[in-house]
Backbone as CSV, one residue per row, in Angstrom:
resi,resn,N_x,N_y,N_z,CA_x,CA_y,CA_z,C_x,C_y,C_z
1,LEU,-36.865,40.147,-19.860,-35.398,40.506,-19.937,-34.822,39.554,-18.851
2,LEU,-35.206,39.489,-17.250,-35.023,38.670,-16.474,-34.937,37.332,-16.922
3,ALA,-35.732,36.753,-17.487,-36.116,35.662,-17.843,-35.426,34.920,-19.192
4,ILE,-35.013,35.919,-19.943,-33.642,35.626,-21.157,-32.147,35.210,-20.344
5,LEU,-31.666,36.381,-19.873,-30.876,36.471,-18.229,-30.835,34.876,-17.590
6,LEU,-31.860,34.187,-17.243,-31.802,33.307,-16.077,-31.891,32.268,-17.358
7,ALA,-32.495,31.998,-18.606,-32.350,31.090,-19.378,-30.675,30.768,-20.454
8,LEU,-30.056,31.976,-19.991,-28.796,31.795,-20.271,-27.859,31.836,-19.321
9,ALA,-28.199,31.770,-17.952,-27.216,31.490,-16.827,-27.518,30.112,-16.635
10,ALA,-28.747,29.261,-16.944,-28.718,28.138,-16.159,-27.684,26.844,-16.487
11,PRO,-27.794,26.463,-17.802,-26.789,25.768,-18.301,-25.392,25.918,-17.521
12,SER,-24.605,27.434,-17.431,-23.527,27.054,-16.583,-23.877,27.022,-15.140
13,PHE,-24.876,27.311,-14.586,-25.107,27.435,-12.990,-25.137,25.401,-12.971
14,SER,-25.730,25.009,-14.063,-26.123,23.328,-14.061,-23.954,23.125,-13.993
15,THR,-23.472,23.308,-14.370,-22.212,22.882,-14.782,-21.034,23.132,-13.225
16,TRP,-21.476,24.417,-13.022,-20.923,24.726,-11.943,-21.152,23.857,-10.668
17,ILE,-22.430,23.571,-10.752,-23.064,22.844,-9.408,-22.382,21.244,-9.525
18,ARG,-22.602,20.727,-10.458,-21.783,19.373,-11.007,-20.547,19.800,-10.824
19,ASN,-19.316,20.475,-11.006,-18.016,20.726,-11.041,-17.794,20.546,-9.075
20,ALA,-18.794,21.570,-8.541,-18.027,21.340,-7.196,-19.081,20.225,-6.858
21,GLN,-19.607,19.029,-7.161,-20.290,18.043,-6.561,-18.985,17.211,-6.727
22,VAL,-18.740,16.716,-7.984,-16.751,16.396,-8.112,-15.940,16.634,-7.309
23,ARG,-15.737,17.853,-7.069,-15.113,18.667,-6.120,-15.188,17.825,-4.595
24,THR,-15.915,17.864,-4.095,-16.449,17.446,-2.984,-16.115,15.884,-2.352
25,VAL,-16.595,15.364,-2.993,-16.665,13.944,-3.333,-14.787,13.330,-3.093
26,THR,-14.674,14.487,-4.262,-12.984,14.147,-4.432,-12.216,14.449,-3.183
27,ASP,-12.492,15.453,-2.308,-11.858,16.178,-1.111,-12.261,14.695,-0.246
28,SER,-13.499,14.291,0.076,-13.942,13.235,0.826,-13.000,12.047,0.515
29,LEU,-12.925,11.950,-0.526,-11.629,10.326,-1.288,-10.374,10.832,-1.160
30,GLN,-9.862,11.761,-0.860,-8.431,12.314,-0.819,-8.035,12.323,0.815
31,GLY,-9.267,12.154,1.771,-9.537,12.872,2.981,-9.160,11.628,3.677
32,GLY,-10.045,10.413,3.173,-10.205,8.918,3.734,-8.850,8.224,3.360
33,VAL,-8.318,8.620,2.258,-7.200,8.130,2.201,-6.188,8.535,3.339
34,ARG,-6.086,9.799,3.350,-4.931,10.420,4.350,-5.253,9.756,5.689
35,LEU,-6.563,9.764,6.154,-6.803,9.077,7.240,-6.498,7.770,7.292
36,ALA,-6.633,7.285,6.582,-5.766,5.815,6.564,-4.874,5.236,6.766
37,GLN,-3.972,6.394,6.006,-2.273,6.304,6.179,-1.741,6.595,7.300
38,ALA,-2.499,7.476,8.049,-2.837,8.354,9.307,-2.712,6.788,10.595
39,GLU,-3.704,6.541,10.052,-3.956,5.583,11.136,-3.017,3.977,11.277
40,ALA,-2.352,3.798,9.799,-1.663,2.991,9.815,-0.472,3.085,10.910
41,ILE,0.308,4.437,10.609,1.246,4.750,11.043,0.764,4.959,12.665
42,ARG,0.026,5.572,12.956,-0.571,5.577,14.752,-0.318,4.287,14.984
43,ARG,-1.214,3.066,14.690,-1.576,2.105,15.284,-0.350,0.413,14.860
44,HIS,0.986,1.974,14.029,1.759,0.979,13.580,1.640,-0.988,13.464
45,ARG,0.607,-0.702,12.464,-0.119,-2.113,11.665,-0.453,-1.592,10.328
46,GLN,-1.223,-2.483,9.833,-1.455,-2.627,8.348,-2.932,-2.397,8.584
47,VAL,-3.518,-1.199,7.335,-4.685,-1.014,7.492,-5.229,-1.147,5.866
48,VAL,-6.567,-1.578,5.878,-6.997,-1.035,4.292,-7.600,-0.124,3.989
49,PHE,-7.605,0.401,3.142,-9.163,1.827,2.687,-9.940,0.729,1.639
50,PHE,-10.694,0.871,1.653,-11.722,0.369,0.469,-13.046,0.958,0.375
51,LEU,-13.711,1.204,-1.056,-14.596,1.585,-1.292,-16.197,0.548,-1.279
52,THR,-17.190,0.975,-0.797,-18.284,0.627,-0.803,-19.634,0.936,-0.847
53,ASN,-20.494,-0.008,-1.309,-21.917,0.739,-1.487,-23.275,0.533,-0.567
54,GLN,-22.247,-0.195,0.626,-23.540,-0.707,1.750,-23.261,0.351,2.747
55,ALA,-24.617,0.505,3.527,-24.300,1.518,4.649,-24.165,1.376,6.120
56,GLY,-23.096,1.635,6.631,-22.930,1.086,7.747,-21.368,1.153,7.989
57,CYS,-21.243,0.961,9.589,-19.689,0.507,9.330,-19.381,-0.886,10.388
58,ASP,-19.694,-2.068,10.001,-19.291,-3.128,10.873,-18.548,-4.479,9.503
59,ALA,-18.395,-5.284,10.520,-17.366,-5.986,10.050,-18.132,-6.873,8.616
60,THR,-19.504,-6.445,8.232,-19.971,-7.202,6.797,-20.199,-6.516,5.651
61,LEU,-19.288,-5.466,5.805,-19.460,-4.667,4.592,-18.089,-4.875,3.789
62,THR,-18.860,-5.450,2.850,-17.563,-5.887,1.186,-17.592,-4.669,0.171
63,ALA,-16.142,-4.727,-0.113,-15.938,-3.915,-1.107,-16.414,-4.150,-2.571
64,ASP,-16.300,-2.410,-3.152,-17.276,-2.291,-4.550,-16.705,-1.428,-4.600
65,ALA,-16.244,-1.620,-6.326,-15.824,-0.581,-7.029,-16.409,0.502,-7.158
66,GLY,-16.590,1.489,-7.100,-16.868,2.751,-7.610,-18.141,2.967,-6.446
67,GLY,-17.647,2.761,-5.450,-19.029,2.726,-4.173,-18.988,4.134,-3.914
68,SER,-20.270,4.501,-2.757,-20.750,5.971,-2.476,-20.127,6.098,-0.938
69,ALA,-19.296,5.005,-0.733,-18.553,5.272,0.757,-17.344,4.870,1.044
70,TRP,-16.763,4.976,1.773,-15.746,4.372,2.004,-15.421,3.809,3.853
71,VAL,-14.415,2.573,3.794,-14.447,2.144,4.945,-12.500,1.911,5.209
72,ILE,-12.226,2.149,6.575,-10.550,1.954,7.342,-10.961,1.148,7.974
73,ARG,-10.165,-0.531,7.578,-9.748,-1.363,8.839,-8.482,-1.748,9.079
74,THR,-8.433,-2.386,10.199,-7.140,-2.938,10.280,-7.075,-4.432,9.425
75,LEU,-5.907,-5.065,9.209,-5.499,-6.077,8.609,-5.350,-6.881,10.029
76,PRO,-5.507,-8.183,10.322,-5.229,-9.177,11.193,-3.991,-9.293,11.200
77,LEU,-3.203,-9.201,12.199,-1.807,-9.690,12.726,-1.423,-11.179,12.437
78,MET,-2.256,-11.863,12.634,-2.151,-13.231,12.529,-3.278,-14.140,12.487
79,ALA,-3.536,-15.143,11.702,-4.706,-16.326,11.526,-5.385,-15.972,12.741
80,GLY,-6.808,-15.556,12.334,-8.164,-15.261,13.616,-8.192,-14.480,14.410
81,ASP,-7.034,-13.500,14.292,-7.338,-12.532,15.029,-8.707,-11.444,14.575
82,PRO,-9.375,-10.611,15.342,-10.665,-10.181,14.527,-9.706,-8.750,13.983
83,VAL,-10.881,-8.299,12.960,-10.811,-7.188,11.669,-11.330,-6.095,12.482
84,GLU,-10.672,-5.110,12.774,-11.022,-3.592,13.895,-11.326,-2.771,13.002
85,ALA,-12.796,-2.240,12.737,-13.039,-1.373,11.763,-12.613,0.020,12.610
86,VAL,-11.722,0.664,11.920,-11.137,2.066,12.198,-12.358,3.384,12.318
87,GLN,-12.672,3.417,11.009,-13.436,4.453,10.360,-14.617,4.716,9.059
88,CYS,-15.239,4.896,9.079,-16.206,4.648,7.588,-16.636,6.009,7.332
89,GLY,-16.970,6.513,6.018,-17.328,7.674,5.725,-18.250,8.081,4.663
90,GLN,-18.858,8.821,4.350,-19.990,8.987,3.472,-19.198,9.434,2.114
91,LEU,-19.179,9.581,0.845,-18.703,10.242,-0.266,-19.894,11.590,-0.386
92,ALA,-19.609,12.567,0.157,-20.739,13.991,0.375,-20.894,14.076,-0.965
93,ASP,-22.207,14.030,-1.240,-22.556,14.775,-2.872,-22.785,13.815,-3.507
94,MET,-22.543,12.863,-3.226,-22.439,11.308,-4.386,-24.225,11.391,-4.854
95,SER,-24.262,11.737,-5.778,-25.554,11.697,-6.342,-25.076,10.271,-7.607
96,PRO,-26.088,10.252,-8.257,-26.184,9.288,-9.371,-25.388,9.664,-10.150
97,ASN,-25.165,10.595,-10.580,-24.392,11.051,-11.505,-23.195,11.079,-11.494
98,ILE,-22.269,10.909,-10.436,-21.017,11.085,-9.773,-20.249,9.538,-10.018
99,SER,-19.483,9.518,-10.988,-18.997,8.215,-10.866,-17.491,8.072,-10.611
100,ILE,-17.278,7.034,-10.119,-15.696,7.038,-9.343,-15.128,5.370,-10.008
101,ALA,-14.188,5.983,-10.824,-13.294,4.501,-11.346,-11.791,4.279,-11.050
102,GLY,-11.205,3.415,-11.069,-10.022,3.147,-10.714,-9.868,2.380,-9.726
103,ALA,-8.885,2.626,-8.448,-8.408,1.276,-7.378,-9.948,1.420,-6.341
104,THR,-10.226,0.257,-6.196,-11.456,-0.674,-5.358,-10.371,-0.073,-3.900
105,ALA,-9.536,-0.811,-3.796,-9.148,-1.123,-2.422,-7.340,-0.525,-2.144
106,LEU,-6.955,0.237,-0.936,-5.481,0.679,-1.110,-5.266,0.015,0.588
107,CYS,-3.884,-0.591,0.594,-3.358,-1.027,1.914,-2.440,-0.285,1.962
108,PHE,-1.889,0.285,3.113,-0.532,0.978,3.793,-0.524,0.307,5.110
109,ASN,0.996,-0.105,5.051,2.000,-0.314,5.739,1.698,0.816,7.290
110,SER,2.821,-0.056,8.017,2.855,0.632,9.359,3.895,1.694,9.189
111,ILE,4.518,1.912,7.943,5.014,2.993,7.776,4.558,4.136,6.829
112,GLY,3.436,3.967,6.757,2.348,4.715,5.722,2.599,4.560,4.302
113,ARG,3.238,3.489,3.976,3.297,3.319,2.054,1.921,2.261,1.699
114,GLN,2.362,2.372,0.721,1.418,1.601,-0.176,1.890,0.134,-0.437
115,VAL,0.999,-0.865,-0.014,1.643,-2.140,-0.173,0.147,-3.149,-1.250
116,ALA,0.927,-4.484,-1.606,-0.005,-5.156,-2.268,-0.449,-5.801,-1.112
117,ASN,-1.684,-6.396,-1.141,-1.840,-7.604,-0.166,-3.148,-7.785,-0.403
118,ALA,-3.552,-9.039,-0.473,-5.013,-9.534,-0.560,-5.456,-9.765,0.869
119,ALA,-6.566,-8.982,1.045,-7.314,-9.236,2.012,-8.862,-9.639,2.177
120,PRO,-8.875,-11.004,1.736,-10.317,-11.340,1.211,-11.330,-11.573,2.500
121,ASP,-10.364,-11.792,3.980,-11.024,-11.755,5.012,-11.855,-10.178,5.574
122,VAL,-11.213,-9.040,4.747,-11.469,-7.984,5.520,-12.572,-7.131,4.128
123,GLY,-13.699,-8.030,4.044,-14.029,-7.242,2.818,-14.503,-7.465,1.765
124,GLY,-13.333,-8.622,1.113,-13.013,-8.740,0.115,-12.272,-7.765,-0.675
125,ALA,-11.839,-6.977,-0.191,-10.788,-6.008,-0.453,-9.474,-6.524,-0.540
126,THR,-9.326,-6.401,-2.085,-7.822,-7.165,-2.734,-6.892,-5.663,-3.053
127,CYS,-5.763,-5.274,-2.174,-5.040,-4.387,-2.623,-4.006,-4.422,-3.352
128,ASP,-3.759,-4.166,-4.978,-3.331,-4.586,-6.108,-2.225,-3.260,-6.373
129,LEU,-1.306,-3.369,-6.813,-0.527,-1.955,-7.382,-0.244,-2.483,-9.248
130,ASP,0.030,-1.118,-9.502,0.561,-1.436,-10.814,1.747,-1.406,-11.032
131,ALA,2.522,-1.687,-11.894,4.102,-1.293,-12.534,4.334,-0.071,-11.877
132,SER,3.854,1.351,-12.020,4.457,2.401,-11.761,4.142,2.164,-9.872
133,GLY,3.570,1.252,-9.255,3.056,1.802,-7.805,2.091,2.845,-7.837
134,THR,1.296,3.133,-8.221,0.787,4.731,-8.191,-0.868,4.010,-8.659
135,SER,-1.787,4.102,-7.343,-3.033,4.106,-7.503,-3.904,5.359,-7.463
136,THR,-4.703,4.878,-8.389,-5.686,6.803,-8.882,-6.681,6.079,-8.423
137,PHE,-8.008,7.287,-8.386,-9.240,7.233,-8.284,-9.959,8.442,-9.207
138,ASP,-10.650,7.915,-10.000,-11.109,8.833,-10.892,-12.388,9.760,-10.711
139,VAL,-12.899,10.668,-10.570,-13.966,10.906,-10.191,-14.611,12.096,-11.423
140,SER,-15.634,11.696,-11.729,-16.488,12.619,-12.974,-17.997,12.399,-12.422
141,ALA,-18.282,13.461,-13.468,-20.017,13.542,-13.513,-20.485,13.861,-14.884
142,SER,-21.696,13.199,-14.953,-22.238,13.779,-16.195,-22.401,15.104,-16.424
143,ASN,-22.604,15.841,-17.274,-22.831,17.750,-17.350,-21.725,18.293,-16.721
144,ALA,-20.503,17.504,-16.324,-19.707,18.144,-15.716,-18.401,18.614,-16.827
145,ASP,-18.175,19.459,-16.328,-16.837,19.455,-17.378,-15.211,19.802,-16.823
146,ARG,-14.990,19.315,-15.725,-13.836,19.269,-14.703,-13.809,17.899,-13.996
147,PRO,-13.379,16.653,-14.828,-13.064,15.493,-13.732,-11.837,15.936,-12.753
148,LEU,-11.678,15.011,-11.843,-10.465,15.157,-10.989,-10.108,14.194,-10.996
149,ARG,-8.509,13.659,-9.934,-7.962,12.545,-9.863,-7.567,12.611,-8.615
150,VAL,-7.412,11.595,-7.846,-6.484,11.642,-6.428,-5.279,10.060,-6.760
151,LEU,-4.561,10.774,-6.961,-2.866,9.987,-7.121,-2.659,9.499,-5.475
152,VAL,-2.100,8.090,-5.430,-1.485,7.411,-4.255,-0.492,6.797,-4.584
153,THR,0.833,7.354,-4.497,2.010,6.927,-4.639,2.464,5.736,-3.820
154,LEU,3.408,4.425,-4.542,3.856,3.820,-3.632,4.275,4.386,-2.437
155,GLY,5.018,5.647,-2.563,5.893,6.192,-1.379,4.680,6.703,-0.383
156,GLY,3.475,6.674,-0.553,2.199,7.384,-0.175,1.937,8.901,0.075
157,SER,2.403,9.803,-1.061,1.882,10.625,-1.161,0.710,11.020,-1.777
158,VAL,-0.087,11.670,-2.022,-1.427,11.869,-1.806,-1.529,13.078,-2.575
159,LYS,-2.153,13.003,-3.908,-2.119,14.539,-4.900,-3.363,14.300,-5.234
160,LEU,-4.193,15.510,-5.474,-5.353,15.652,-6.167,-4.520,16.409,-7.336
161,CYS,-5.396,16.035,-8.452,-4.794,16.934,-9.814,-5.742,16.862,-10.773
162,ASP,-6.171,17.539,-11.996,-6.690,17.424,-12.620,-6.270,16.508,-14.016
163,PRO,-6.984,15.781,-14.899,-6.018,14.767,-15.169,-6.215,15.527,-16.792
164,ALA,-6.874,16.599,-17.169,-7.460,17.094,-18.383,-5.631,18.046,-18.622
165,LYS,-5.021,18.084,-17.696,-3.997,18.903,-17.821,-2.577,18.288,-17.095
166,SER,-1.577,18.338,-18.156,-0.088,17.404,-17.913,0.595,18.446,-16.792
167,LEU,0.897,17.905,-15.621,2.070,18.317,-14.982,3.098,19.111,-15.473
168,SER,3.221,20.442,-15.058,4.381,21.254,-15.616,4.624,22.355,-14.760
169,ALA,5.531,23.087,-14.839,5.906,24.210,-13.633,5.033,25.117,-14.099
170,SER,4.179,25.087,-15.404,3.348,26.022,-15.714,1.801,26.233,-14.696
171,THR,2.041,24.484,-14.766,0.620,23.553,-14.128,0.876,22.909,-13.526
172,PRO,0.986,23.336,-12.143,0.874,22.642,-11.177,-0.081,21.548,-10.866
173,GLU,-1.246,21.765,-11.163,-2.455,21.465,-10.999,-2.870,20.255,-11.805
174,GLY,-1.901,19.997,-12.816,-2.346,18.991,-13.603,-1.639,17.410,-13.340
175,CYS,-1.563,16.579,-13.967,-1.508,14.831,-13.574,-0.448,14.741,-14.204
176,PRO,0.472,13.891,-13.581,1.495,13.232,-14.248,1.449,12.804,-15.417
177,THR,1.898,12.731,-16.321,1.811,11.454,-17.578,2.459,10.619,-16.929
């Protein structure tokens, strides 16, 4: 009887673990983006947040779409100024079955607003803005039933939402359409 119950619960437990991994990675992404925004305001200068697949926290890291780590760097004020690494972080529980789609890099100006900026001397990160001014990171996993999205608006608002739901008065956890 116990073996039958365990066999029935195993698929649900596996899905729950995958959903928890998606949530952990999404929380880490959201925290990194908010830290980049806060550092831009604190330092009163432009910073770039980007994803990478390389380890460490030095000036040789390059931007990679869907990377397993994040990096925050200052942008040079003048040509030839050094680039300062502010902070680096791993996306917790980043297992091979988790994927991140969307923006590779975000730039924040000195008042914490998102800006477009080509920053080839900062790890090849290029900060692009779409017509709406909203950048997204979509985090999902195979065998998970709850993908999540991090939205960063032009004004600097950072929001975590569920892309399977539409934002409304009754579903505040949904994503805007």
